[in-house]
C-alpha positions in Angstrom: 75.7 33.9 133.0 76.8 36.4 135.6 75.6 34.5 138.4 77.2 31.8 136.7 81.0 33.2 136.9 80.8 34.9 139.6 79.2 31.9 141.6 82.9 29.7 140.4 84.9 32.8 140.9 84.1 32.3 144.9 84.2 28.6 144.7 87.7 28.2 145.3 87.7 30.8 148.5 84.2 28.6 149.5 86.4 25.2 150.1 89.1 26.7 151.4 86.9 28.0 153.7 85.2 24.2 154.2 88.8 22.8 154.1 90.3 25.1 157.3 86.7 24.1 159.0 87.2 20.4 159.0 90.7 20.8 159.9 90.3 23.2 162.9 86.9 22.9 164.1 85.7 19.9 166.3 83.5 17.7 166.0 80.3 19.1 167.9 81.1 22.2 166.2 80.9 21.8 162.3 77.4 20.8 161.9 76.6 24.3 163.6 79.1 25.6 161.5 78.0 24.7 158.5 73.9 25.8 159.3 75.7 29.0 160.0 77.4 29.4 156.8 74.7 27.8 154.4 71.9 30.2 155.8 73.3 33.3 157.0 76.0 33.7 154.1 75.8 32.0 151.9 71.7 32.0 150.5 72.1 35.6 151.2 74.4 35.8 148.8 72.7 34.0 146.3 70.1 36.5 146.7 72.0 39.0 146.3 73.0 37.8 143.1 70.2 36.1 141.8 68.6 39.8 142.2 71.1 40.8 140.0 70.9 38.1 137.2 67.0 40.1 137.3 67.7 43.7 137.0 70.7 42.9 134.6 69.1 40.7 132.0 65.0 42.5 132.6 64.8 44.6 129.6 63.0 48.1 132.3 65.6 47.3 135.1 68.3 47.4 133.0 67.4 50.5 131.0 66.5 52.2 134.2 70.5 51.1 135.8 72.2 52.4 132.9 70.1 56.0 133.9 70.4 55.4 137.5 73.4 53.5 138.8 72.5 53.9 142.2 69.2 52.1 141.7 71.3 49.2 142.3 72.4 49.1 145.7 68.6 51.0 146.2 66.8 47.3 145.0 69.4 45.0 147.1 68.6 47.7 149.9 65.1 47.0 150.0 65.8 44.1 149.6 67.7 42.9 153.0 65.4 45.2 155.0 62.3 43.5 154.6 64.0 40.2 154.8 65.6 41.0 158.2 62.9 41.6 159.9 62.3 37.2 159.2 65.5 36.8 161.1 63.9 34.9 163.5 62.4 33.0 161.1 65.5 32.1 159.3 67.4 31.2 162.6 65.2 29.2 163.8 64.7 27.1 160.3 68.5 27.7 159.6 69.2 26.4 163.4 66.5 23.8 163.6 65.3 25.1 167.0 63.4 24.0 168.5 60.6 25.2 171.8 62.6 25.9 175.2 60.3 23.1 177.3 57.3 24.4 180.1 59.6 24.1 183.4 61.0 26.0 186.0 63.8 27.0 184.0 61.2 29.1 181.1 59.1 30.2 184.3 62.0 31.9 185.8 63.3 33.5 182.4 59.8 34.3 181.7 59.3 36.2 184.8 63.0 38.2 184.6 61.4 39.6 181.0 58.4 40.7 183.2 60.6 42.4 185.6 62.6 44.2 182.9 59.6 45.0 180.7 60.5 42.7 177.7 58.3 40.7 175.8 60.0 37.7 173.5 58.0 35.5 170.8 59.3 32.9 173.1 62.3 31.3 174.3 64.4 28.5 171.4 66.9 26.4 172.2 69.5 25.0 169.5 71.9 22.2 169.2 76.0 24.2 168.5 77.6 20.9 170.2 80.3 23.1 173.0 79.8 26.4 171.5 78.3 28.3 174.8 76.1 30.9 172.9 73.0 32.4 173.8 71.2 35.9 171.8 67.8 37.8 170.8 67.2 38.7 167.2 64.1 40.3 165.9 63.3 44.1 164.9 59.6 44.3 165.8 59.4 44.7 169.8 57.3 41.9 170.2 58.4 39.3 167.7 61.7 38.7 169.4 62.6 35.1 170.6 65.3 34.7 172.7 67.9 31.4 171.4 69.9 29.4 173.5 72.8 26.4 172.9 72.1 24.1 174.3 75.7 23.9 175.7 74.8 27.0 177.0 71.9 26.3 179.1 73.9 23.1 180.2 76.4 23.9 181.8 75.1 26.4 183.8 73.0 27.2 186.6 69.3 29.0 186.7 70.7 32.0 188.4 73.3 32.3 185.3 71.2 31.9 182.4 69.1 34.3 183.9 72.3 36.7 184.5 72.8 36.5 180.6 68.9 36.2 179.4 69.4 40.1 181.2 72.2 40.8 178.8 70.8 39.8 176.3 67.2 41.1 177.0 70.1 44.6 177.5 70.5 44.3 174.6 67.2 44.6 172.8 65.9 48.0 175.0 68.8 50.1 174.1 68.2 49.2 170.5 71.8 47.2 169.7 70.0 45.4 167.6 69.5 48.2 165.0 72.6 49.7 164.8 73.9 46.9 164.5 71.4 45.8 161.5 72.5 49.4 159.7 76.3 47.9 160.5 75.6 45.1 158.4 74.1 47.0 155.8 76.2 49.8 155.7 79.1 47.0 155.7 77.1 45.6 152.7 77.4 48.8 150.5 80.4 49.0 151.2 82.2 45.5 150.0 79.4 45.5 146.7 81.5 48.4 145.4 85.1 47.0 146.7 83.2 43.6 145.3 82.8 46.2 141.4 86.8 47.8 142.4 88.1 44.3 142.6 86.2 42.1 139.7 88.1 43.6 136.7 91.0 43.5 138.7 91.8 39.4 138.8 95.0 40.0 141.2 94.2 41.9 143.1 90.2 39.5 143.7 92.7 36.7 144.3 94.9 39.0 146.9 91.6 39.9 148.3 90.4 36.1 149.4 93.8 35.1 150.3 93.5 37.9 152.6 89.9 37.1 153.5 90.8 33.5 154.2 93.8 34.6 156.3 92.1 36.0 158.5 89.2 33.2 159.1 91.8 30.9 159.2 93.2 33.9 162.4 89.9 33.5 163.9 89.2 30.5 163.7 92.3 29.7 165.8 91.5 32.4 168.2 87.8 30.8 168.9 89.4 27.6 169.2 
């Protein structure tokens, strides 16, 4: 089936990325990287491929695609857009995030949010090894949790964590999350078109895989 063929075609690239991640990433970050890859890359791709399989196998959908080829892209976008509203729940599940315990730090962060007119859907902590980071997720104003990595909370003073929170809240208030979503959807559309183009040219597909692997390798080396 097209689904199986696509997965088998991508298997060497994913295997190469796994080997590179195992060699280049420190042990404390491998589990976090695997969760990120599985939940934010592989499973969404698998969902899109399953949708494509349904569109090609169900007669009604197949006939509609034959008459209106653009319906395939519209179906994918129509699936991704609602899924983006569930992103906070997906992140909590993928990274096994836990609620920040009550205490002085959480009180300070809640006070900072009130001062900035931002109502978070809770503060969450995730274990990412040595990675220190924080981010806000979600498109709905009152459904946006704030995530902190354990390393960031352990390596910063409460005043510094509060400053990080203010930075992340500013992203949400200036609608940067919506901009990122539109960029991601645009990239998905362009990637899908490029994939269809390369699929008919195996040599170019191999070259694209090699360039992707080289880019990931360079990114991992720079982050280390």
